C-alpha positions as CSV (number, residue, x, y, z in Angstrom):
1,X,1.7,134.1,343.7
2,X,4.5,136.3,342.3
3,X,7.0,133.8,343.9
4,X,5.5,131.0,341.7
5,X,5.7,133.1,338.6
6,X,9.3,134.0,339.3
7,X,10.2,130.3,339.9
8,X,8.4,129.2,336.7
9,X,10.0,132.0,334.6
10,X,13.5,131.1,336.1
11,X,13.0,127.4,335.2
12,X,11.8,128.2,331.7
13,X,14.7,130.6,331.0
14,X,17.3,128.2,332.4
15,X,15.9,125.4,330.3
16,X,15.9,127.6,327.2
17,X,19.5,128.5,327.9
18,X,20.3,124.8,328.3
19,X,18.8,124.0,325.0
20,X,20.8,126.8,323.3
21,X,24.0,125.3,324.7
22,X,23.1,121.9,323.3
23,X,22.7,123.3,319.8
24,X,25.6,125.7,319.8
25,X,27.3,123.6,317.2
26,X,24.3,124.1,314.9
27,X,22.4,121.6,312.9
28,X,24.6,119.6,310.6
29,X,24.2,120.4,306.9
30,X,23.4,117.6,304.5
31,X,25.8,116.3,301.9
32,X,24.1,116.9,298.6
33,X,24.9,116.4,294.9
34,X,22.5,118.5,292.8
35,X,21.5,119.5,289.3
36,X,20.2,123.0,288.3
37,X,18.1,123.4,285.2
38,X,20.0,126.6,284.5
39,X,23.0,124.4,283.7
40,X,21.3,122.2,281.1
41,X,18.4,124.1,279.6
42,X,18.9,127.0,277.2
43,X,18.2,130.5,278.5
44,X,14.4,130.3,278.0
45,X,14.2,126.6,277.6
46,X,11.6,126.0,280.2
47,X,8.3,127.2,278.6
48,X,4.8,126.2,277.9
49,X,5.3,126.4,274.1
50,X,4.9,123.4,271.8
51,X,7.8,121.0,272.1
52,X,9.6,123.0,274.9
53,X,10.8,121.2,278.0
54,X,8.4,121.4,280.9
55,X,9.9,118.8,283.2
56,X,12.9,116.6,283.6
57,X,14.1,113.5,285.4
58,X,17.6,113.4,286.8
59,X,19.6,110.1,287.4
60,X,22.8,110.2,289.4
61,X,25.6,107.8,288.8
62,X,28.5,107.2,291.2
63,X,31.9,106.7,289.6
64,X,34.3,104.5,291.6
65,X,37.8,103.6,290.7
66,X,38.3,99.9,289.9
67,X,39.7,97.8,292.8
68,X,42.8,97.1,290.7
69,X,45.9,99.0,291.8
70,X,47.2,98.9,288.3
71,X,47.9,101.9,286.1
72,X,44.9,104.2,285.6
73,X,42.0,101.7,286.0
74,X,38.7,102.7,284.3
75,X,36.0,104.0,286.5
76,X,33.1,101.6,287.4
77,X,29.7,103.1,287.4
78,X,26.8,102.5,289.9
79,X,23.6,104.0,288.7
80,X,21.5,105.4,291.6
81,X,17.8,106.0,291.7
82,X,16.2,108.6,289.5
83,X,14.5,111.8,290.9
84,X,11.1,111.3,289.4
85,X,9.6,114.1,287.3
86,X,10.6,117.6,288.3
87,X,9.3,121.0,287.1
88,X,12.0,122.5,284.8
89,X,12.1,125.6,286.9
90,X,13.3,123.7,290.0
91,X,16.6,122.0,290.8
92,X,16.9,118.7,292.6
93,X,19.5,117.4,295.1
94,X,20.4,113.8,296.0
95,X,21.2,113.2,299.6
96,X,22.1,109.5,299.6
97,X,25.6,110.1,298.4
98,X,29.0,109.2,299.8
99,X,31.3,112.0,300.7
100,X,34.4,112.2,298.5
101,X,32.9,109.9,295.8
102,X,32.6,111.2,292.2
103,X,29.2,111.6,290.5
104,X,27.8,112.4,287.1
105,X,24.1,112.9,286.1
106,X,21.9,112.1,283.2
107,X,19.0,114.4,282.5
108,X,16.0,113.5,280.4
109,X,13.7,116.4,279.5
110,X,10.0,116.0,278.7
111,X,7.4,118.3,277.1
112,X,4.8,117.4,279.8
113,X,4.2,118.8,283.3
114,X,5.5,116.6,286.2
115,X,1.9,115.9,287.2
116,X,1.3,114.3,283.7
117,X,4.2,111.8,284.2
118,X,5.0,108.9,286.5
119,X,7.9,106.5,286.6
120,X,7.5,103.1,284.9
121,X,9.0,101.6,288.1
122,X,9.9,103.2,291.4
123,X,13.2,105.0,291.1
124,X,13.4,104.4,287.4
125,X,14.1,106.9,284.7
126,X,11.6,105.7,282.1
127,X,8.4,107.7,282.2
128,X,4.8,106.8,281.5
129,X,1.9,109.2,280.8
130,X,-1.3,109.0,282.9
131,X,-2.7,106.4,280.4
132,X,0.2,104.1,281.1
133,X,1.9,104.7,277.7
134,X,5.7,105.1,277.6
135,X,6.8,108.7,276.9
136,X,10.1,109.4,275.1
137,X,12.3,112.1,276.4
138,X,12.8,115.3,274.3
139,X,16.5,115.2,275.0
140,X,19.1,113.4,277.0
141,X,21.8,115.6,278.6
142,X,24.9,114.4,280.4
143,X,26.3,116.5,283.3
144,X,29.8,116.1,284.6
145,X,30.9,113.8,281.7
146,X,33.1,116.3,279.9
147,X,36.3,116.1,282.0
148,X,35.2,118.8,284.5
149,X,37.2,117.7,287.5
150,X,41.0,117.8,287.8
151,X,42.3,114.3,288.5
152,X,43.6,113.4,291.9
153,X,47.0,112.5,290.5
154,X,47.4,115.8,288.6
155,X,47.4,114.0,285.2
156,X,44.6,115.8,283.4
157,X,40.9,115.8,284.0
158,X,38.4,113.1,285.0
159,X,34.6,112.9,284.8
160,X,32.3,113.8,287.7
161,X,32.2,116.0,290.7
162,X,33.2,115.1,294.2
163,X,30.6,115.1,296.9
164,X,31.9,117.2,299.8
165,X,30.7,116.6,303.4
166,X,28.0,119.1,304.6
167,X,28.0,120.9,301.2
168,X,25.8,121.0,298.1
169,X,27.9,120.3,294.9
170,X,26.3,120.9,291.5
171,X,27.1,118.4,288.7
172,X,28.5,120.6,285.9
173,X,29.1,121.2,283.0
174,X,26.2,119.8,281.0
175,X,26.0,118.9,277.3
176,X,23.3,117.3,275.2
177,X,24.0,113.7,274.3
178,X,24.3,113.0,270.6
179,X,20.9,111.7,269.2
180,X,22.4,108.3,268.2
181,X,23.3,107.4,271.8
182,X,20.1,108.7,273.5
183,X,17.9,105.9,275.1
């Protein structure tokens, strides 16, 4: 009987050691581009008070250089899916991003809890209340659009942050959009 226990324990230990060798490199970390409410809400901006933000929706946009090899082509923008309503105490990360691409984010804040909002269409930024009525955002905030990243050619700054492989990069800095240009 003890011989069987010894054999069984030897097999279990050797297979456990084998598993450890297979995972010695560790689990690959995801490539994320994220936003943090600390960067776009005022110090105590997330509160239950009247008119205070309680949730937000983040929309990521990829900036790509134009295909032209001419002098300083303008960036083309590809708007990605929106996050859906998020509690304003929590950050959100986007994982379907391309390493080394540049990203900016648009934040829409709402005076309702995330459970009181739903997207008008899947992946969209426009929100409806539970009765199906469109809800206007309290504020629209742009993150990464204020020349935060040194340009690759050393000639000043460019919008957006670069996604880095196996790292979380936060889209910063953030600034409220002027009221006239808010959606």
